[in-house]
C-alpha positions as CSV (number, residue, x, y, z in Angstrom):
1,M,-116.6,42.4,154.5
2,P,-114.2,42.4,157.3
3,P,-112.6,45.7,158.6
4,V,-109.3,47.0,157.0
5,V,-106.4,48.3,158.9
6,T,-104.2,50.6,156.8
7,S,-101.9,52.2,159.5
8,V,-101.1,52.6,163.1
9,S,-99.2,55.6,164.5
10,P,-96.9,55.6,166.2
11,T,-95.4,52.3,165.1
12,Q,-93.3,51.9,168.2
13,G,-93.9,52.0,171.9
14,A,-92.7,50.8,175.4
15,P,-92.9,47.2,176.4
16,A,-95.0,48.3,179.5
17,G,-97.8,49.5,177.2
18,G,-99.7,52.7,177.5
19,T,-98.6,54.3,174.3
20,S,-101.6,56.3,172.7
21,V,-102.0,55.3,169.1
22,I,-104.2,56.1,166.2
23,I,-105.5,53.3,163.9
24,T,-106.8,54.1,160.5
25,G,-108.6,52.0,157.8
26,S,-112.3,51.3,157.1
27,G,-115.2,49.0,158.1
28,F,-114.6,49.9,161.9
29,T,-118.4,50.5,162.7
30,G,-119.4,48.3,165.6
31,A,-115.8,47.2,166.3
32,T,-115.8,44.9,169.4
33,L,-112.2,44.2,169.8
34,V,-108.6,45.7,169.1
35,R,-105.6,43.4,169.6
36,F,-101.7,44.0,169.6
37,G,-100.7,40.6,168.8
38,P,-102.6,38.3,171.2
39,N,-103.3,41.1,173.7
40,G,-106.6,43.2,173.5
41,T,-106.6,46.7,174.7
42,N,-109.1,49.5,175.5
43,F,-110.1,51.6,172.5
44,V,-112.4,54.3,171.3
45,L,-114.4,54.0,168.0
46,V,-114.2,57.5,166.5
47,S,-115.7,56.7,163.2
48,D,-115.9,53.9,160.5
49,T,-112.3,54.9,159.5
50,L,-110.7,55.9,162.9
51,I,-109.9,54.2,166.2
52,T,-107.8,55.5,169.1
53,A,-106.3,53.2,171.7
54,K,-103.6,52.6,174.3
55,T,-101.2,49.9,173.7
56,P,-101.2,46.8,176.1
57,A,-98.0,45.5,177.5
58,G,-96.0,43.4,175.0
59,T,-92.8,42.5,173.5
60,G,-91.3,42.3,169.9
61,T,-93.1,43.2,166.7
62,V,-96.8,42.2,166.6
63,P,-99.6,42.8,164.0
64,V,-102.5,45.1,165.0
65,T,-106.1,43.7,164.3
66,V,-109.7,45.1,164.6
67,T,-112.6,42.8,165.1
68,A,-116.2,44.0,164.0
69,P,-119.4,42.1,163.5
70,T,-118.2,41.8,159.9
71,G,-115.1,39.8,160.9
72,T,-111.4,40.5,161.8
73,S,-108.9,42.5,159.8
74,T,-106.1,40.4,158.1
75,Q,-103.8,43.2,157.0
76,N,-100.1,42.9,158.2
77,V,-100.0,46.3,160.0
78,L,-97.3,46.0,162.7
79,F,-96.3,47.6,166.0
80,T,-92.9,47.3,167.6
81,Y,-92.3,47.3,171.4
82,T,-89.2,49.1,172.0
83,S,-86.9,48.9,175.1
84,V,-86.7,52.0,177.3
85,P,-83.6,53.9,176.6
86,A,-80.7,53.8,179.3
87,L,-78.0,56.4,179.8
88,T,-74.5,55.3,181.1
89,S,-72.4,58.5,180.8
90,L,-72.2,62.1,179.7
91,S,-69.0,63.7,178.1
92,P,-68.4,66.4,179.3
93,A,-70.6,66.3,182.4
94,S,-70.5,70.1,182.8
95,G,-70.4,73.2,180.7
96,P,-71.1,76.9,180.5
97,T,-74.4,78.6,181.5
98,S,-74.7,79.9,177.9
99,G,-74.8,76.4,176.4
100,G,-73.6,76.0,172.9
101,N,-71.0,73.3,173.6
102,T,-71.2,69.7,172.3
103,V,-72.2,67.0,174.8
104,T,-72.0,63.2,174.0
105,L,-74.5,60.9,175.6
106,N,-73.5,57.1,175.8
107,G,-76.1,54.3,176.6
108,T,-78.2,51.6,175.1
109,N,-81.6,51.7,173.2
110,L,-81.0,55.3,172.0
111,S,-82.1,54.9,168.5
112,G,-84.8,57.1,167.2
113,A,-84.7,59.7,170.0
114,T,-87.4,62.3,169.9
115,S,-86.0,64.6,172.3
116,V,-83.1,65.2,174.7
117,L,-83.8,67.4,177.7
118,F,-81.4,69.2,180.1
119,G,-83.7,69.7,182.9
120,A,-86.9,71.1,181.2
121,N,-84.8,72.5,178.2
122,P,-84.5,70.8,174.9
123,A,-81.1,70.2,173.3
124,T,-80.4,70.1,169.7
125,I,-79.6,66.7,168.5
126,L,-76.6,66.4,166.1
127,T,-76.1,62.5,165.7
128,N,-78.1,59.7,166.9
129,T,-77.2,55.9,167.0
130,A,-78.4,52.9,169.2
131,T,-75.4,53.6,171.7
132,Q,-74.6,57.3,171.4
133,I,-76.3,60.7,170.8
134,T,-74.3,64.1,170.3
135,V,-76.2,67.2,171.2
136,I,-75.7,71.0,171.5
137,A,-76.3,71.8,175.1
138,P,-79.1,74.4,175.8
139,A,-78.5,77.4,178.0
140,G,-79.2,76.8,181.7
141,P,-78.9,78.3,185.2
142,A,-75.6,77.7,187.2
143,S,-76.9,74.6,188.8
144,S,-77.3,70.9,188.1
145,A,-79.9,69.5,185.5
146,G,-81.1,66.1,184.8
147,V,-80.3,64.9,181.2
148,T,-83.0,62.4,179.8
149,V,-83.5,60.8,176.3
150,T,-87.0,60.1,175.1
151,T,-87.6,57.5,172.4
152,A,-90.6,55.5,171.3
153,G,-89.7,53.1,174.1
154,G,-89.9,55.8,176.7
155,T,-87.9,58.1,178.7
156,S,-84.5,57.1,180.1
157,N,-83.0,57.4,183.5
158,A,-81.4,60.9,184.2
159,L,-77.9,61.8,184.4
160,S,-76.6,64.9,186.2
161,Y,-75.1,67.8,184.2
162,T,-73.6,70.8,185.9
163,Y,-74.0,74.4,184.4
164,V,-71.0,76.4,185.4
165,A,-71.1,80.2,185.4
166,A,-68.5,81.7,183.1
167,P,-66.1,84.1,184.8
168,V,-66.1,87.8,183.7
169,P,-63.1,88.4,181.3
170,V,-60.3,90.4,182.7
171,L,-58.0,92.4,180.3
172,S,-54.4,93.1,181.3
173,S,-52.7,94.6,178.3
174,L,-53.0,95.6,174.6
175,S,-50.2,95.4,172.0
176,P,-49.8,97.8,170.4
177,T,-51.9,100.5,172.3
178,S,-52.2,102.8,169.3
179,G,-52.8,102.5,165.6
180,P,-53.9,104.4,162.5
181,A,-57.4,106.1,162.3
182,S,-58.1,103.9,159.2
183,G,-57.8,100.7,161.3
184,G,-56.9,97.4,159.6
185,N,-53.9,96.7,161.9
186,T,-53.6,93.7,164.2
187,V,-53.9,94.3,167.8
188,T,-53.2,91.5,170.6
189,I,-55.4,91.6,173.8
190,N,-54.0,89.8,176.7
191,G,-55.9,88.8,180.0
192,T,-57.9,86.0,181.5
193,S,-61.2,84.2,181.0
194,L,-61.1,85.4,177.3
195,S,-62.5,82.1,175.8
196,G,-65.7,82.2,173.7
197,A,-65.5,86.0,173.0
198,T,-68.6,87.0,171.2
199,S,-67.5,90.6,170.5
200,V,-64.6,93.0,170.8
201,L,-65.3,96.7,170.7
202,F,-63.0,99.5,170.1
203,G,-65.4,102.3,171.5
204,A,-68.7,101.4,169.9
205,N,-66.9,99.9,166.9
206,P,-66.7,96.0,166.6
207,A,-63.3,94.5,165.7
208,T,-62.8,91.5,163.6
209,I,-61.7,88.5,165.8
210,L,-58.8,86.6,164.4
211,T,-57.8,84.1,167.1
212,N,-59.3,83.5,170.6
213,S,-57.9,81.6,173.6
214,A,-58.4,81.8,177.3
215,T,-55.6,84.3,177.6
216,Q,-55.2,86.0,174.5
217,I,-57.4,87.4,171.5
218,T,-55.9,88.8,168.2
219,V,-58.2,91.2,166.3
220,I,-58.2,93.6,163.3
221,A,-58.7,97.1,164.8
222,P,-61.7,98.9,163.1
223,A,-61.4,102.6,162.0
224,N,-62.0,105.2,164.5
225,T,-60.6,108.5,166.0
226,G,-59.2,109.7,169.3
227,T,-58.8,107.6,172.4
228,V,-61.4,104.7,172.9
229,N,-62.1,101.9,175.3
230,V,-61.4,98.4,174.2
231,T,-63.7,95.8,175.7
232,V,-64.2,92.0,175.4
233,T,-67.6,90.2,175.9
234,T,-67.9,86.6,176.5
235,P,-70.9,84.5,178.0
236,G,-69.4,85.5,181.4
237,G,-70.0,89.2,180.8
238,T,-68.0,92.2,179.5
239,S,-64.4,92.9,180.6
240,N,-62.8,96.0,182.2
241,P,-61.8,98.6,179.6
242,L,-58.2,99.3,178.3
243,T,-57.5,102.5,176.4
244,Y,-56.5,102.5,172.7
245,S,-55.3,105.7,170.8
246,Y,-56.1,106.3,167.2
247,V,-53.2,108.3,165.6
248,A,-53.5,110.3,162.4
249,V,-51.1,108.7,159.8
250,P,-49.0,111.4,157.9
251,V,-49.4,111.8,154.1
252,P,-46.5,109.8,152.4
253,V,-43.7,111.9,150.7
254,L,-41.6,110.7,147.9
255,S,-38.0,111.8,147.5
256,S,-36.6,109.6,144.7
257,L,-36.9,106.6,142.2
258,S,-34.1,104.3,141.2
259,P,-34.1,103.7,138.4
260,T,-36.1,106.6,136.9
261,S,-36.7,105.0,133.6
262,G,-37.3,101.3,132.2
263,P,-38.6,99.3,129.4
264,T,-42.2,99.7,128.0
265,S,-42.8,96.1,128.8
266,G,-42.2,96.8,132.5
267,G,-41.1,93.8,134.7
268,N,-38.1,95.6,136.1
269,T,-37.6,96.4,139.9
270,V,-37.9,100.0,140.9
271,T,-37.0,101.4,144.3
272,I,-39.1,104.3,145.8
273,N,-37.4,106.3,148.7
274,G,-39.4,108.7,150.9
275,T,-40.8,109.1,154.3
276,S,-44.2,107.7,155.9
277,L,-44.3,104.9,153.4
278,S,-45.4,102.1,155.8
279,G,-48.8,100.4,155.0
280,A,-48.8,101.2,151.3
281,T,-52.2,100.1,149.8
282,S,-51.2,101.0,146.3
283,V,-48.5,102.3,144.1
284,L,-49.4,103.6,140.7
285,F,-47.4,104.2,137.7
286,G,-49.7,106.6,135.9
287,A,-53.0,104.8,136.2
288,N,-51.5,101.3,136.4
289,P,-51.0,99.6,139.6
290,V,-47.7,97.8,140.5
291,T,-46.8,94.7,142.4
292,I,-45.3,95.8,145.7
293,L,-42.2,93.6,146.8
294,T,-41.1,95.2,150.0
295,N,-42.5,98.0,152.2
296,S,-40.8,99.8,155.0
297,A,-41.4,103.5,156.4
298,T,-38.6,104.8,154.0
299,Q,-38.5,102.5,151.0
300,I,-40.7,100.5,148.7
301,T,-39.6,98.2,146.0
302,V,-42.0,97.3,143.3
303,I,-42.2,95.6,139.7
304,A,-43.0,98.3,137.2
305,P,-46.0,97.7,135.1
306,A,-46.0,98.1,131.3
307,N,-46.7,101.5,130.0
308,T,-45.4,104.1,127.5
309,G,-44.2,107.7,127.8
310,T,-43.5,109.6,130.9
311,V,-45.9,108.9,134.0
312,N,-46.3,110.0,137.6
313,V,-45.5,107.5,140.3
314,T,-47.6,107.9,143.4
315,V,-47.9,106.0,146.7
316,T,-51.1,105.6,148.7
317,T,-51.2,104.6,152.5
318,P,-53.8,105.2,155.2
319,G,-52.5,108.8,155.6
320,G,-53.4,109.6,151.9
321,T,-51.6,109.8,148.5
322,S,-48.1,111.1,148.0
323,N,-46.5,113.8,145.7
324,P,-45.8,112.4,142.2
325,L,-42.4,111.7,140.8
326,T,-41.8,111.1,137.2
327,Y,-40.7,107.7,135.5
328,S,-40.0,107.5,131.8
329,Y,-40.8,104.4,129.7
330,V,-38.1,103.8,127.1
331,A,-38.3,101.8,124.0
332,V,-35.9,98.7,124.3
333,L,-33.9,97.9,121.2
334,V,-33.5,94.4,119.8
335,P,-30.5,92.7,120.9
336,V,-27.7,92.1,118.4
337,L,-25.1,89.2,118.8
338,S,-21.6,89.6,117.2
339,S,-19.7,86.6,118.7
340,L,-19.5,83.5,120.8
341,S,-16.5,82.3,122.7
342,P,-15.8,79.3,122.5
343,S,-18.2,78.6,119.3
344,S,-18.2,74.9,120.1
345,G,-18.3,72.6,123.1
346,P,-19.2,69.2,124.4
347,T,-22.5,67.4,123.8
348,S,-22.9,67.2,127.5
349,G,-23.0,71.0,127.9
350,G,-22.1,72.6,131.1
351,N,-19.2,74.6,129.7
352,T,-19.3,78.5,130.0
353,V,-19.7,80.4,126.8
354,T,-19.4,84.2,126.5
355,I,-21.7,85.9,124.1
356,T,-20.8,89.4,123.1
357,G,-23.1,91.9,121.3
358,T,-25.3,95.1,122.0
359,N,-28.5,95.8,123.7
360,L,-28.1,92.5,125.8
361,S,-29.4,94.0,129.2
362,G,-32.3,92.3,131.0
363,A,-31.9,89.0,128.9
364,T,-35.0,86.9,129.7
365,S,-33.6,83.9,128.0
366,V,-30.7,82.5,126.0
367,K,-31.3,79.4,123.8
368,F,-29.0,77.0,122.0
369,G,-31.5,75.8,119.5
370,A,-34.6,75.0,121.5
371,N,-32.6,74.5,124.7
372,P,-32.4,77.2,127.4
373,A,-29.0,78.0,128.8
374,T,-28.3,79.1,132.3
375,I,-27.4,82.7,132.5
376,L,-24.5,83.5,134.7
377,T,-23.8,87.2,134.1
378,N,-25.6,89.9,132.1
379,T,-24.5,93.3,131.1
380,A,-25.5,95.4,128.0
381,T,-22.5,94.2,125.9
382,Q,-21.9,90.6,127.2
383,I,-23.7,87.6,128.7
384,T,-22.0,84.6,130.1
385,V,-24.1,81.3,130.2
386,S,-23.6,77.5,131.0
387,A,-24.3,75.8,127.7
388,P,-27.1,73.2,127.8
389,A,-26.6,69.7,126.4
390,G,-27.2,69.0,122.8
391,P,-26.7,66.4,120.0
392,P,-23.6,66.5,118.0
393,S,-24.6,69.0,115.4
394,S,-24.8,72.9,115.0
395,A,-27.4,75.0,117.0
396,N,-28.4,78.7,116.7
397,V,-27.7,80.7,119.8
398,T,-30.3,83.6,120.4
399,V,-30.8,86.0,123.2
400,T,-34.2,87.4,124.1
401,T,-34.8,90.5,126.0
402,A,-37.8,92.9,126.5
403,G,-36.8,94.3,123.1
404,G,-37.2,91.1,121.2
405,T,-35.1,88.3,120.0
406,S,-31.5,88.6,118.6
407,N,-30.0,87.5,115.4
408,P,-28.6,83.8,115.6
409,L,-25.1,82.6,115.9
410,P,-23.9,79.1,115.2
411,Y,-22.6,76.9,118.0
412,F,-21.3,73.5,117.2
413,Y,-21.9,70.6,119.6
414,L,-18.9,68.2,119.2
415,A,-18.7,64.5,120.2
416,A,-16.0,63.8,122.8
417,P,-12.7,62.3,121.3
418,T,-11.7,58.7,121.8
419,V,-8.1,57.1,122.1
420,S,-8.2,53.5,120.7
421,D,-4.5,52.8,120.5
422,L,-1.0,54.1,120.8
423,S,2.2,53.4,118.9
424,T,4.3,52.9,120.8
425,H,3.0,52.0,124.3
426,L,6.6,52.3,125.8
427,G,9.0,55.0,126.1
428,P,11.7,56.5,128.2
429,A,11.1,58.3,131.4
430,T,12.9,61.3,130.1
431,G,10.3,61.6,127.3
432,G,11.2,63.4,124.0
433,N,10.1,60.4,121.8
434,T,7.5,60.5,119.2
435,V,4.2,58.7,120.0
436,T,1.3,58.2,117.5
437,V,-2.2,58.4,119.0
438,F,-5.1,56.6,117.3
439,G,-8.9,57.2,117.8
440,S,-11.8,59.4,116.6
441,N,-12.9,62.9,116.7
442,L,-9.3,64.1,117.0
443,T,-9.4,66.9,114.4
444,L,-9.8,69.9,116.9
445,T,-7.4,68.5,119.4
446,S,-6.1,71.2,121.7
447,A,-4.3,69.1,124.3
448,V,-2.9,65.7,124.8
449,N,-1.9,64.4,128.4
450,F,0.1,61.6,129.6
451,G,-1.2,61.0,132.9
452,G,-1.2,64.6,134.3
453,N,1.7,65.7,132.1
454,P,1.0,67.7,128.8
455,A,2.5,66.4,125.6
456,T,4.2,68.9,123.1
457,G,4.6,69.0,119.3
458,I,0.8,68.0,118.6
459,T,0.4,67.3,114.9
460,V,-3.1,66.2,113.8
461,V,-2.7,63.8,110.9
462,S,-6.5,63.1,110.5
463,D,-9.6,62.8,112.5
464,N,-8.5,59.5,113.5
465,Q,-4.7,60.1,114.1
466,L,-2.3,62.4,115.6
467,T,1.5,62.4,116.7
468,V,3.0,64.1,119.8
469,T,6.3,64.3,121.7
470,A,5.9,62.4,125.0
471,P,6.5,64.4,128.1
472,A,8.7,63.0,131.0
473,G,6.9,60.7,133.4
474,S,7.0,57.5,135.3
475,G,5.0,54.3,135.6
476,T,2.0,53.5,133.4
477,V,-0.3,56.3,132.6
478,V,-3.6,56.9,130.7
479,V,-3.1,59.0,127.5
480,T,-6.0,61.4,127.0
481,V,-6.9,63.8,124.1
482,T,-8.9,67.1,124.7
483,T,-11.1,68.9,122.1
484,P,-13.9,71.5,122.4
485,G,-16.0,68.2,122.6
486,G,-14.5,67.2,125.9
487,T,-11.8,64.8,127.0
488,S,-11.3,61.1,126.0
489,T,-11.5,58.4,128.8
490,A,-9.9,55.1,129.3
491,A,-13.4,53.2,128.7
492,T,-12.5,51.9,125.3
493,G,-9.4,50.9,123.5
494,N,-5.8,50.8,124.8
495,P,-4.8,54.3,125.7
496,Y,-2.1,53.1,128.3
497,Y,1.6,54.2,128.0
498,T,4.4,52.8,130.2
499,Y,7.6,54.9,131.0
500,L,10.7,52.8,131.2
501,G,14.1,53.5,133.0
502,A,17.1,53.6,130.6
503,P,18.8,50.1,130.3
504,V,22.1,49.7,132.4
505,L,24.7,46.9,131.9
506,T,26.9,45.9,134.8
507,S,28.4,42.6,133.6
508,L,29.2,40.3,130.8
509,T,29.8,36.6,131.6
510,P,32.1,35.6,130.0
511,S,33.6,38.7,128.9
512,H,35.7,37.3,126.0
513,G,35.2,34.5,123.5
514,S,36.2,33.2,120.1
515,D,36.4,35.5,117.2
516,L,34.2,33.1,115.4
517,G,31.3,33.9,117.6
518,G,28.6,31.5,118.8
519,D,29.3,31.9,122.5
520,A,26.6,32.2,125.0
521,I,27.1,35.6,126.9
522,V,25.1,36.6,129.9
523,L,24.4,40.3,130.2
524,G,23.8,41.4,133.7
525,G,22.2,44.8,134.6
526,S,18.8,46.5,135.1
527,N,15.7,47.7,133.0
528,L,16.3,44.9,130.7
529,T,12.8,43.4,130.1
530,Y,11.9,45.5,127.1
531,T,15.2,44.9,125.4
532,D,14.7,44.9,121.6
533,A,18.3,44.6,120.5
534,V,21.9,43.6,121.5
535,T,25.0,44.6,119.4
536,F,28.6,43.5,119.8
537,G,30.6,46.4,118.1
538,G,27.6,47.3,116.2
539,V,26.8,43.9,115.0
540,P,23.4,42.6,116.0
541,A,23.3,39.5,118.1
542,S,20.5,37.0,118.7
543,F,19.3,37.1,122.3
544,A,16.6,36.5,124.9
545,A,15.5,38.7,127.8
546,I,15.4,36.3,130.8
547,S,14.5,38.9,133.3
548,D,14.8,42.6,134.0
549,S,18.3,42.1,135.2
550,Q,19.4,39.3,132.8
551,I,19.8,38.8,129.0
552,V,21.4,35.8,127.2
553,A,23.0,36.8,123.9
554,T,24.8,34.5,121.3
555,S,28.0,36.5,120.2
556,P,28.3,37.2,116.5
557,G,31.7,36.7,114.8
558,G,34.1,39.7,115.1
559,A,37.6,40.7,114.5
560,P,40.1,39.9,117.2
561,G,40.2,42.5,119.8
562,M,37.7,44.6,121.9
563,A,34.2,45.3,121.0
564,N,31.4,47.3,122.8
565,V,28.4,45.3,124.0
566,V,25.2,47.6,124.0
567,A,21.6,46.6,124.9
568,H,18.7,48.7,123.4
569,T,15.2,49.2,124.9
570,P,12.3,51.6,124.0
571,A,13.9,53.8,126.6
572,G,17.2,53.9,124.5
573,N,20.7,52.6,124.4
574,S,22.5,51.2,127.6
575,N,26.0,52.0,128.5
576,A,28.6,49.9,126.7
577,L,30.7,47.0,128.3
578,P,33.9,45.6,126.6
579,Y,33.9,42.2,125.1
580,V,37.3,40.8,123.9
581,Y,37.4,38.5,120.8
582,D,40.2,35.9,121.0
583,P,41.8,34.9,117.9
584,S,41.0,31.5,116.8
């Protein structure tokens, strides 16, 4: 049986050959030839299952075969000739002697890098592709080092990398230069060459580094006492010291609370006055911690927690715990509603409603049915709100406080009124005439306006009809009706009303005629367009209004002598002009 080749290791090597490989398999005893593709090579028969060899020169991927007296292996075990890696650039080409910075190597044939050396020092490989490798530079002396990449194809050309000695950090100032013995405050350190700080010491105690740039470091000061030296250590060394003083913090002292009582449910704001209150770490109402809202040296505001009875309020700072002040928890009564004003309003909401009652302080919600209102003002006996929108129906209004939810009071949402028509649409500029308004939702009418002028004498006939006395005005205006449900618009119907000037007659042509009547008489004047009657001595005449300044009337019969001619419009009667009946 011919030999069997099962593996070759490594599976890659340089085209120039010379790569040491191990070939495993079976039936190698008496082997006479080892080939990589067509090329034979020197080998050492270690055992029937192991051969060591040096690869011959070659290219591409080739099969590895072993020939023995029993034949030649036929297994498809392959070896790949890999090109030597070549470097073209480094970025950056310099760095600190402490190393630790990231360097990018660009080039070709970089896949499968087994090592990257900076001089004799191996770098840590982060990423590796055929054209780029990123590494963490190792530490090195302040000099130049050749950077090389080794792959199965060999070792690359070397590119120069310069190690630069980091300067010793120099401190110029601290801000602040003192702080509490408990530490925990932020200190800013200014200077030069501060980048890459590895430690900041306050005496022998390390600080927590928050930010770090070349010219500034911010830290949280550790606890300590007395005056200590602050130093910064970077790869360049340890800085000059600057002094920092630890100051004993006085015990906080409380002088007053405002208010000194509140609901058992908590949630109200309490102001604590005193001295040495800065940096409060806790405020307790009895054993219950509070939420701190603001904190200065003389005042703290907090949200009181829930509790019962009378408890001690204390403040704790780095200086210790204060004297206690007493705070009383008071049971809050359920709110009671007595009235709403108004008790109805438009479906669109947005109107102001005043709610009167007792125990209304600290209202957390006011609801119209299920809809929350916007609270505008709130006292123990009165709340004003902006009503929410709601459908045309009644809704229960309730108030909720820490004491519970009140009794309900009904509030009525009303649809806005509409104006569909008027009778009449015309009237005198002086007003005073009666106008009938037709529409819907008119029952609760509180105002009727002709343009911007309010009408008087409002009489509601039904939900669909009312009468008013028209105010004085001019031109054509929109008549609107206002109820608790809102004010009508001109969107539908015919709500337009036109003010007319009083008719004026200036001439009759001719001014006399037969007592038998039948003569055509031209009446000249102004405001005659809407003439609805012409009389000769009180006797109606047939007529036609030709224009605003002219009417043609047919004289009725009359007794010989003079008769007054009068024109009438919705604005009233004109002045009278004399007409003479001639005897026939």
